[in-house]
C-alpha positions as CSV (number, residue, x, y, z in Angstrom):
1,M,0.0,0.0,0.0
2,L,2.7,2.5,0.9
3,C,4.8,1.8,-2.1
4,K,1.8,1.7,-4.5
5,D,0.6,5.1,-3.3
6,Y,4.0,6.7,-3.8
7,G,4.1,5.2,-7.3
8,R,0.8,6.8,-8.2
9,L,1.8,10.1,-6.7
10,T,5.0,10.3,-8.7
11,A,3.9,8.8,-12.0
12,A,5.3,11.8,-13.8
13,L,8.8,10.5,-13.1
14,A,8.7,8.1,-16.0
15,A,10.8,5.0,-16.0
16,S,12.0,5.3,-12.3
17,M,8.4,5.1,-11.1
18,L,7.8,1.8,-12.9
19,L,9.7,0.4,-10.0
20,S,7.4,1.5,-7.2
21,A,5.3,-1.6,-6.5
22,C,5.9,-3.5,-3.2
23,G,6.1,-7.2,-3.1
24,G,4.8,-9.7,-0.5
25,G,1.8,-9.9,1.6
26,G,0.6,-11.3,4.9
27,S,1.9,-10.4,8.4
28,S,4.6,-8.0,9.5
29,G,8.2,-8.9,9.5
30,G,9.3,-11.6,11.9
31,A,12.5,-13.3,13.0
32,S,15.4,-13.9,10.6
33,S,15.2,-17.2,8.7
34,T,18.7,-18.0,10.1
35,A,17.7,-17.8,13.7
36,A,19.1,-20.6,15.8
37,P,16.5,-23.3,16.8
38,P,15.7,-23.8,20.5
39,S,18.2,-26.0,22.3
40,T,16.9,-29.3,23.6
41,T,19.9,-29.9,25.8
42,P,19.8,-28.5,29.4
43,T,22.5,-26.0,30.0
44,T,23.4,-23.3,32.5
45,T,24.9,-21.1,29.7
46,P,22.5,-19.4,27.3
47,P,23.3,-20.3,23.7
48,A,25.1,-17.6,21.8
49,A,22.8,-15.5,19.6
50,A,23.0,-16.3,15.9
51,A,24.9,-13.7,13.9
52,P,22.5,-11.4,12.1
53,T,22.1,-11.9,8.4
54,V,23.3,-9.2,6.0
55,A,19.7,-8.3,5.3
56,D,18.6,-8.0,8.9
57,A,21.8,-6.1,9.9
58,S,21.2,-3.8,7.0
59,R,17.6,-3.2,8.0
60,L,18.7,-2.4,11.5
61,L,21.2,0.2,10.2
62,E,18.5,1.7,8.1
63,Q,16.4,2.2,11.2
64,A,19.2,3.3,13.5
65,T,21.5,5.4,11.3
66,F,21.3,8.0,8.6
67,G,22.5,5.5,6.0
68,V,24.0,2.0,5.9
69,T,27.8,1.8,5.5
70,A,29.9,-1.2,4.7
71,S,32.0,-0.7,7.9
72,D,28.9,-0.5,10.1
73,L,27.4,-3.5,8.4
74,A,30.5,-5.6,9.1
75,N,30.5,-4.4,12.7
76,V,26.9,-5.4,13.4
77,Q,27.5,-8.8,11.8
78,S,30.6,-9.2,13.9
79,I,29.3,-8.2,17.3
80,G,25.6,-8.7,16.9
81,I,22.6,-6.4,17.1
82,D,22.4,-6.3,20.9
83,A,26.0,-5.4,21.4
84,Y,25.8,-2.8,18.6
85,L,22.9,-1.0,20.2
86,A,24.5,-1.2,23.7
87,A,27.6,0.5,22.3
88,Q,25.6,3.2,20.5
89,L,23.8,4.1,23.7
90,N,27.2,5.0,25.2
91,V,28.7,7.0,22.3
92,A,29.0,10.7,23.2
93,P,26.8,13.1,21.3
94,S,28.0,15.0,18.3
95,Q,27.5,18.5,19.6
96,Y,26.7,21.7,17.7
97,T,29.7,23.9,18.3
98,G,31.0,27.3,17.4
99,F,27.9,29.3,18.5
100,S,27.7,32.0,21.1
101,Y,25.1,34.5,22.5
102,T,23.9,37.2,20.1
103,P,21.4,39.9,21.0
104,H,17.8,39.2,19.8
105,T,17.9,42.2,17.5
106,A,20.8,42.0,15.1
107,P,23.2,45.0,14.9
108,S,23.3,47.0,11.7
109,T,26.6,45.3,10.8
110,C,24.9,41.9,10.9
111,K,22.0,42.4,8.5
112,S,21.7,41.1,5.0
113,D,21.6,43.8,2.4
114,G,20.9,41.3,-0.4
115,T,24.5,41.2,-1.5
116,P,25.7,37.6,-1.4
117,G,29.1,37.2,0.2
118,D,29.5,40.6,1.9
119,A,30.4,40.6,5.6
120,A,27.0,41.8,6.9
121,S,25.1,39.3,4.9
122,I,27.3,36.4,5.9
123,C,27.1,37.5,9.5
124,A,23.3,37.6,9.3
125,R,23.2,34.1,7.6
126,D,25.6,32.5,10.1
127,Q,24.2,34.1,13.3
128,Y,20.6,35.1,12.6
129,S,19.4,32.1,10.7
130,N,19.8,28.4,11.3
131,F,22.0,27.9,8.2
132,Q,25.1,26.8,10.1
133,V,23.1,24.6,12.6
134,Q,21.5,22.9,9.6
135,R,24.8,22.4,8.0
136,Q,26.2,20.8,11.1
137,F,23.1,18.6,11.3
138,F,24.0,17.0,8.0
139,I,27.7,16.8,8.7
140,H,26.9,14.9,12.0
141,A,24.4,12.7,10.1
142,L,27.0,11.8,7.5
143,T,30.1,11.4,9.7
144,G,29.1,11.2,13.4
145,P,29.8,8.0,15.3
146,D,26.6,8.6,17.4
147,Q,24.2,7.6,14.6
148,L,21.5,6.1,16.8
149,R,21.5,9.1,19.2
150,Q,21.2,11.4,16.2
151,R,18.3,9.5,14.8
152,V,16.5,9.5,18.1
153,A,17.2,13.2,18.8
154,F,15.9,14.1,15.4
155,A,12.7,12.2,16.1
156,L,12.4,13.9,19.4
157,S,12.9,17.3,17.7
158,Q,9.7,16.5,15.8
159,I,7.8,15.7,19.0
160,F,9.2,18.5,21.2
161,V,9.1,21.0,18.3
162,V,10.7,24.4,18.2
163,S,11.1,26.1,14.8
164,N,13.5,28.6,13.3
165,I,10.4,30.6,12.3
166,E,10.6,32.0,15.8
167,I,14.1,30.8,17.0
168,Y,16.2,32.3,14.3
169,E,19.3,32.9,16.4
170,A,21.8,30.1,15.6
171,Y,23.1,29.8,19.1
172,G,19.6,29.2,20.5
173,M,18.7,26.4,18.1
174,A,22.1,24.9,18.7
175,D,21.6,24.9,22.5
176,Y,18.2,23.3,22.2
177,Q,19.3,20.5,19.8
178,N,22.3,19.8,22.0
179,M,19.9,19.3,24.9
180,L,17.9,16.8,22.8
181,L,21.0,14.9,21.9
182,K,22.1,14.8,25.6
183,D,18.7,13.5,26.7
184,A,18.0,11.1,23.8
185,F,18.7,8.0,25.9
186,A,18.0,9.6,29.3
187,N,14.8,9.3,31.3
188,Y,11.7,10.9,29.8
189,R,11.1,12.8,33.0
190,T,14.5,14.4,32.7
191,L,13.8,15.3,29.1
192,L,10.4,16.7,30.0
193,Q,11.9,19.0,32.6
194,D,14.8,20.1,30.3
195,V,12.3,21.0,27.5
196,T,10.0,22.8,29.9
197,L,12.8,25.0,31.3
198,S,14.5,25.6,28.0
199,P,14.4,29.3,27.2
200,V,14.2,28.3,23.6
201,M,10.9,26.4,24.2
202,G,9.9,29.2,26.6
203,H,10.2,31.7,23.8
204,Y,8.6,29.5,21.2
205,L,5.5,28.6,23.2
206,D,5.3,31.7,25.4
207,M,6.2,30.3,28.8
208,A,9.1,32.8,29.3
209,N,7.6,35.8,31.0
210,N,4.2,34.1,31.4
211,A,2.8,36.1,34.3
212,K,0.1,35.3,36.9
213,T,-3.5,36.5,36.6
214,N,-3.8,40.3,36.7
215,A,-7.4,41.2,37.2
216,A,-6.8,44.9,37.0
217,A,-5.1,44.6,33.6
218,G,-7.6,41.9,32.5
219,T,-4.8,39.4,31.7
220,E,-4.6,35.6,32.4
221,P,-1.7,33.1,32.0
222,N,-0.8,32.2,28.5
223,E,-1.9,28.7,27.7
224,N,0.3,27.9,24.7
225,Y,2.8,25.6,26.5
226,G,0.2,24.3,29.0
227,R,-1.9,23.0,26.1
228,E,0.9,21.8,23.8
229,V,2.9,19.9,26.4
230,L,-0.2,17.8,27.0
231,Q,-1.5,17.5,23.4
232,L,1.8,17.0,21.5
233,M,4.6,16.2,23.9
234,S,3.3,13.7,26.4
235,I,-0.3,12.2,26.5
236,G,-2.4,13.4,23.5
237,V,-6.0,14.4,23.6
238,N,-7.7,11.0,24.1
239,A,-7.2,8.3,26.7
240,L,-5.3,5.3,25.3
241,N,-4.9,1.7,26.1
242,A,-1.4,0.4,26.6
243,D,-1.5,-0.8,22.9
244,G,-2.2,2.7,21.7
245,S,-5.9,2.0,20.9
246,L,-8.5,4.5,22.0
247,Q,-10.4,4.0,25.2
248,L,-14.1,4.5,24.6
249,D,-17.0,5.5,26.8
250,S,-20.3,3.7,27.0
251,S,-21.5,5.4,23.8
252,G,-18.4,4.4,21.9
253,A,-16.9,7.9,21.9
254,P,-13.2,8.6,22.7
255,I,-12.6,9.7,26.3
256,P,-10.7,13.0,26.5
257,T,-7.6,13.1,28.6
258,Y,-8.2,16.7,29.7
259,D,-10.5,19.6,29.3
260,Q,-10.1,23.4,29.3
261,A,-10.1,23.5,33.1
262,V,-7.0,21.3,33.1
263,V,-5.4,23.4,30.4
264,D,-6.0,26.4,32.6
265,G,-4.5,24.6,35.6
266,F,-1.3,23.8,33.7
267,S,-1.1,27.3,32.2
268,A,-1.1,28.7,35.7
269,I,1.5,26.1,36.7
270,F,3.8,27.5,34.1
271,T,3.8,31.1,35.3
272,G,6.6,33.0,37.0
273,W,9.6,31.9,34.7
274,T,11.8,34.2,32.7
275,Y,14.9,34.0,30.6
276,P,18.2,33.3,32.3
277,P,20.0,36.6,33.1
278,L,22.8,37.7,30.9
279,A,26.4,37.3,32.1
280,G,27.0,39.5,35.1
281,A,23.3,40.6,35.5
282,T,20.9,39.8,38.2
283,A,17.7,37.8,37.4
284,K,14.6,39.9,37.2
285,W,11.1,39.7,35.7
286,N,11.0,40.3,31.9
287,D,14.7,39.5,31.5
288,P,15.8,40.1,27.9
289,I,15.8,37.2,25.5
290,N,18.7,34.9,26.3
291,F,18.8,31.3,25.2
292,D,21.9,30.2,27.1
293,G,21.1,28.2,30.2
294,V,17.7,27.5,31.7
295,M,14.9,29.7,32.7
296,V,14.8,31.1,36.2
297,S,11.8,31.6,38.5
298,V,10.4,34.9,39.8
299,A,8.0,33.9,42.6
300,A,6.1,37.2,42.6
301,Q,4.8,36.5,39.1
302,H,3.8,32.9,39.9
303,E,0.0,32.1,40.2
304,P,-0.5,31.4,43.9
305,A,-3.9,29.7,43.7
306,S,-4.3,25.9,43.7
307,K,-4.4,24.4,40.2
308,L,-6.4,21.5,38.7
309,L,-4.2,19.0,36.9
310,L,-4.8,15.6,35.3
311,D,-7.4,13.1,36.6
312,G,-8.6,15.5,39.4
313,L,-5.2,16.1,41.0
314,T,-5.0,19.6,42.5
315,T,-2.0,21.4,43.8
316,S,-1.8,23.1,47.2
317,A,-2.1,26.9,47.1
318,N,0.9,29.2,47.6
319,Q,3.5,26.7,46.4
320,T,6.8,28.0,44.9
321,P,7.2,27.9,41.1
322,E,9.6,25.0,41.6
323,Q,7.2,23.0,43.7
324,D,4.3,23.5,41.3
325,L,6.5,22.6,38.4
326,K,7.6,19.3,40.0
327,T,4.0,18.4,40.9
328,A,2.8,19.1,37.3
329,L,5.6,17.3,35.5
330,D,5.4,14.3,37.8
331,D,1.6,14.2,37.1
332,I,2.3,14.1,33.3
333,F,5.1,11.6,33.6
334,N,3.1,9.1,35.5
335,H,0.0,9.3,33.2
336,P,-0.6,5.9,31.5
337,N,-0.9,7.6,28.1
338,V,2.8,8.6,27.9
339,G,4.2,5.1,27.1
340,P,1.9,4.4,24.1
341,F,1.8,8.0,22.9
342,I,5.5,8.6,22.8
343,G,6.5,5.0,22.1
344,K,4.3,4.7,19.0
345,Q,5.7,7.9,17.6
346,L,9.3,6.7,18.1
347,I,8.3,3.4,16.4
348,Q,6.9,5.4,13.5
349,H,10.1,7.5,13.1
350,L,12.5,4.6,13.4
351,V,10.8,1.5,12.0
352,T,7.2,1.5,10.6
353,S,4.3,3.8,10.3
354,N,1.8,1.1,11.2
355,P,3.0,-0.9,14.1
356,S,0.6,-3.5,15.4
357,A,-1.2,-3.0,18.7
358,A,0.9,-5.7,20.2
359,Y,4.1,-3.9,19.2
360,V,3.0,-0.7,20.8
361,A,1.9,-2.6,23.9
362,R,5.4,-4.2,24.2
363,I,7.1,-0.8,24.0
364,S,4.6,0.7,26.4
365,A,5.5,-2.0,28.9
366,V,9.2,-1.1,28.6
367,F,8.4,2.5,29.1
368,A,6.5,1.6,32.3
369,N,9.3,-0.6,33.5
370,N,12.7,-1.1,31.9
371,G,13.2,-4.4,33.7
372,Q,14.8,-2.8,36.8
373,G,11.7,-1.0,38.1
374,V,12.5,2.3,36.3
375,R,9.8,4.2,34.4
376,G,10.6,6.3,31.3
377,D,14.0,4.9,30.4
378,L,14.3,6.1,26.8
379,G,17.5,4.1,26.1
380,A,15.6,0.9,27.0
381,V,12.6,2.1,25.0
382,V,14.7,2.6,21.9
383,T,16.5,-0.7,22.3
384,A,13.1,-2.5,22.6
385,I,11.8,-0.8,19.5
386,L,14.8,-1.9,17.4
387,T,15.0,-5.4,18.8
388,D,11.2,-6.1,18.7
389,P,10.2,-9.1,16.5
390,E,8.3,-6.7,14.2
391,A,11.4,-4.7,13.6
392,R,13.8,-7.6,12.9
393,G,14.1,-10.2,10.2
394,D,15.3,-10.4,6.7
395,A,12.2,-9.0,5.0
396,P,8.8,-7.9,6.3
397,T,5.9,-9.1,4.2
398,A,2.9,-6.8,5.3
399,T,2.0,-4.4,2.5
400,D,1.6,-1.5,5.0
401,Y,5.0,-2.1,6.7
402,G,7.7,0.5,6.6
403,H,7.6,4.2,6.0
404,L,8.5,6.8,3.4
405,R,12.0,8.0,4.0
406,E,11.7,11.5,5.4
407,P,13.7,14.0,3.4
408,A,16.6,14.3,5.9
409,E,17.2,10.6,5.7
410,F,16.6,10.4,2.0
411,V,19.4,12.9,1.2
412,T,21.9,11.4,3.6
413,A,21.4,7.6,3.1
414,P,22.7,7.4,-0.5
415,I,25.8,9.5,0.4
416,R,26.7,7.3,3.3
417,S,26.0,4.1,1.5
418,L,27.9,5.0,-1.7
419,G,30.9,6.6,0.1
420,G,30.1,10.2,-0.8
421,Q,30.7,13.4,1.1
422,S,29.0,16.8,1.7
423,D,29.4,20.0,3.7
424,G,25.7,20.1,4.2
425,V,25.0,23.3,2.2
426,Y,23.2,21.6,-0.7
427,L,21.6,19.0,1.6
428,E,19.9,21.7,3.6
429,S,18.3,23.3,0.6
430,A,17.5,19.9,-1.0
431,S,15.7,18.7,2.2
432,A,13.8,21.9,2.4
433,A,12.6,21.5,-1.2
434,M,11.2,18.1,-0.3
435,G,9.1,19.6,2.5
436,Q,11.5,19.3,5.5
437,P,13.6,22.4,6.2
438,I,15.7,21.1,9.1
439,Y,14.5,22.6,12.4
440,G,12.1,24.8,10.5
441,A,8.7,23.0,10.9
442,P,5.9,25.3,9.9
443,S,4.2,25.0,13.3
444,V,4.4,23.1,16.7
445,F,2.6,20.3,14.9
446,N,5.8,19.4,13.0
447,Y,6.2,18.9,9.3
448,Y,3.5,16.2,9.3
449,P,1.2,14.6,11.9
450,P,1.7,11.1,13.1
451,S,-1.9,10.4,12.4
452,N,-1.8,11.2,8.7
453,L,-3.6,8.6,6.5
454,L,-3.1,7.6,2.9
455,P,-6.2,9.1,1.1
456,G,-9.1,6.7,1.1
457,T,-7.5,4.2,3.4
458,S,-6.9,3.5,7.1
459,T,-3.1,3.2,6.6
460,L,-1.0,5.5,8.6
461,A,1.6,7.3,6.6
462,P,2.9,10.4,8.4
463,E,5.6,11.4,5.9
464,F,3.2,11.2,3.0
465,A,1.6,14.4,4.3
466,I,4.4,16.3,2.7
467,A,4.5,14.1,-0.4
468,N,3.1,15.8,-3.5
469,A,4.1,16.4,-7.1
470,A,6.5,19.2,-6.2
471,T,8.3,17.3,-3.5
472,A,8.4,14.1,-5.6
473,L,10.1,16.0,-8.4
474,A,12.5,17.5,-5.8
475,R,13.5,14.0,-4.7
476,A,14.2,13.0,-8.3
477,N,16.0,16.2,-9.0
478,F,18.2,15.6,-6.0
479,I,19.2,12.1,-7.2
480,N,19.8,13.5,-10.7
481,T,22.1,16.2,-9.2
482,V,24.2,14.0,-7.0
483,I,24.3,10.9,-9.3
484,V,24.1,12.1,-12.9
485,Q,25.3,15.7,-12.7
486,G,28.3,14.9,-10.5
487,G,27.1,16.8,-7.4
488,V,27.4,20.4,-6.3
489,A,30.5,22.6,-6.1
490,A,31.9,24.2,-2.9
491,D,30.3,27.4,-1.7
492,P,33.0,30.1,-1.6
493,T,31.1,32.0,1.2
494,V,31.3,29.0,3.6
495,T,34.5,28.4,5.4
496,G,35.8,24.9,4.7
497,S,33.1,24.2,2.1
498,T,33.6,21.0,0.1
499,G,30.4,20.8,-1.9
500,T,28.5,17.5,-2.3
501,S,29.6,14.5,-4.4
502,I,29.2,10.8,-4.7
503,P,31.9,8.8,-6.5
504,L,30.7,5.9,-8.7
505,N,34.0,4.8,-10.2
506,S,34.1,1.5,-8.2
507,F,30.8,0.6,-9.7
508,A,31.7,1.5,-13.2
509,A,34.2,-1.4,-13.3
510,T,31.2,-3.8,-13.4
511,T,30.3,-4.0,-17.1
512,D,27.6,-6.7,-17.0
513,P,24.2,-4.8,-16.5
514,T,22.6,-7.6,-14.4
515,A,25.7,-7.8,-12.1
516,L,25.8,-4.0,-11.8
517,V,22.2,-3.8,-10.8
518,A,22.7,-6.6,-8.3
519,Q,25.7,-4.7,-6.8
520,F,23.7,-1.5,-6.3
521,N,20.7,-3.6,-5.0
522,Q,22.9,-5.1,-2.3
523,T,24.6,-1.8,-1.4
524,L,21.5,0.3,-1.3
525,M,18.6,-2.0,-0.5
526,H,20.1,-5.2,1.1
527,G,19.0,-7.2,-1.9
528,S,15.3,-6.3,-1.6
529,L,14.8,-4.8,-5.0
530,S,12.2,-6.9,-6.8
531,A,13.2,-9.2,-9.7
532,Q,10.9,-7.2,-12.1
533,A,12.5,-3.9,-11.1
534,S,16.0,-5.3,-11.4
535,A,15.2,-6.6,-14.9
536,I,13.8,-3.2,-16.0
537,I,16.9,-1.4,-14.7
538,A,19.3,-3.8,-16.2
539,S,17.6,-3.3,-19.6
540,A,18.0,0.5,-19.2
541,V,21.7,0.1,-18.2
542,A,22.3,-2.1,-21.3
543,S,21.0,0.6,-23.5
544,Q,23.6,3.1,-22.4
545,N,26.6,4.1,-24.4
546,A,29.5,1.8,-23.3
547,A,31.9,4.5,-24.4
548,T,30.7,6.7,-21.5
549,P,32.4,5.0,-18.4
550,L,29.9,6.1,-15.8
551,A,26.7,6.0,-17.8
552,G,25.7,2.5,-16.7
553,A,26.4,3.1,-13.0
554,Q,24.6,6.4,-13.1
555,T,21.6,4.9,-14.7
556,A,21.4,2.1,-12.3
557,A,21.9,4.3,-9.2
558,Y,19.4,6.9,-10.4
559,L,16.6,4.5,-11.2
560,I,17.0,2.6,-7.9
561,L,17.3,5.7,-5.7
562,S,14.3,7.5,-7.3
563,S,12.1,4.4,-7.2
564,G,9.3,3.8,-4.8
565,Q,10.9,0.6,-3.6
566,Y,13.9,2.5,-2.3
567,Q,12.0,5.6,-1.0
568,V,9.6,3.5,1.1
569,E,12.0,2.0,3.6
570,R,11.0,-1.5,4.7
């Protein structure tokens, strides 16, 4: 279903879109066909896990990295999936560096005058846009050793959304994304507090300088963060069972998790916080915008009355801002919706848009208890997602399994798999053209909602919300640029720019069309390209001029990478 829909959407892409049909049917992917049978001999030592197959190891790396590389594949096959994931949980984050505080209003010497390359315009681009942060995102994605952390942090950035539409200062966005990288495998309760007290989130959703009720002025607490932390970052709007299904009342209607009175209660909780003071200054109400550090409390601006929270919990009156905050965040953290609500979205980002109810329930159980009595262990949740029976195996068979590669992954995966390189400049603009400007979601609702359905079906397909004729052509044009046109030259206005390129010389040595297609199939798709598609591509390769050394390799790579079978990751 996912592949067929993408094929219809992009029919204008001619030959490449002839390859968009998915194969197989039946249930979701299961265990690898090479899994060891149960031992019939009693033993005190558990049998060693069978080494993962090439296909299963490749599929893991597609889910856990920004592109499969030969070295990572060999590593996973050597040490096994569990050991690989355990190691990734302990790799230090690739931090965004080189950024420092800048005042919210740019000085006159740091404003673009429309002249490319002049000092003021470069200053404005590098400090008052997210350009350099976005570049570093792609450099980390292509070269960073902390691949799993980066994938999870990027998923979290689409749940705990801030956008450069409001956060245009580079240092602010860098600080926020560094926080998500740090917390990617931490406890959800830690992440929730760090997001709540981030001055970046405080600015984006109006918690910074959110004052208590002022009857004389006719003002009440701002409810932006109080509403969105419930709706989008923790529990959602309807009560859920542990498997992610809706709880229904006696009339068959969904049961709301909260009402306006609860939103009002949380909005009052989140009063009395302001930006961290600038270096050398004393904290005061309405501190100037500063994204370095965490927000600080000003008790005189905190709502003193008791507040209604979830499921009838009320706070005591006259608590400090810190006391109220702890009560509220603990209340959210312990709500039974958090496990299925957050767990399902992480499954969708990493593995498949349509996990079974049983898959979601298993992940919810790990969120509730990591096996050591700890709730909210994100490292354990991510490990469970990637080692679940529905995630593993050589090839899933359900037609609704998998997900459309989101643009950030689509532009990085071929470069990593084919040994290319990029400074991130072209990748930032290419991803934006496909509907995903990095850290520039159009609203707090992300680039696409997790509940998006393929038209006329009940099949979840979040990324397809930004799939249309324009973005489909942008995907094909990207592949044409990096494969057929030889890439993009260095940008002279960017220090250390290298451009973007993918060498295909090693593939050009294979002159037999069928063997060449098989080589690309194994490198890019762990051998999952259908026989029909392989034959079509081999025929196209055979028709190329043999006197042009790279023509066959370029044709094969272009047709595979622009096909629906590649773009819908399974």
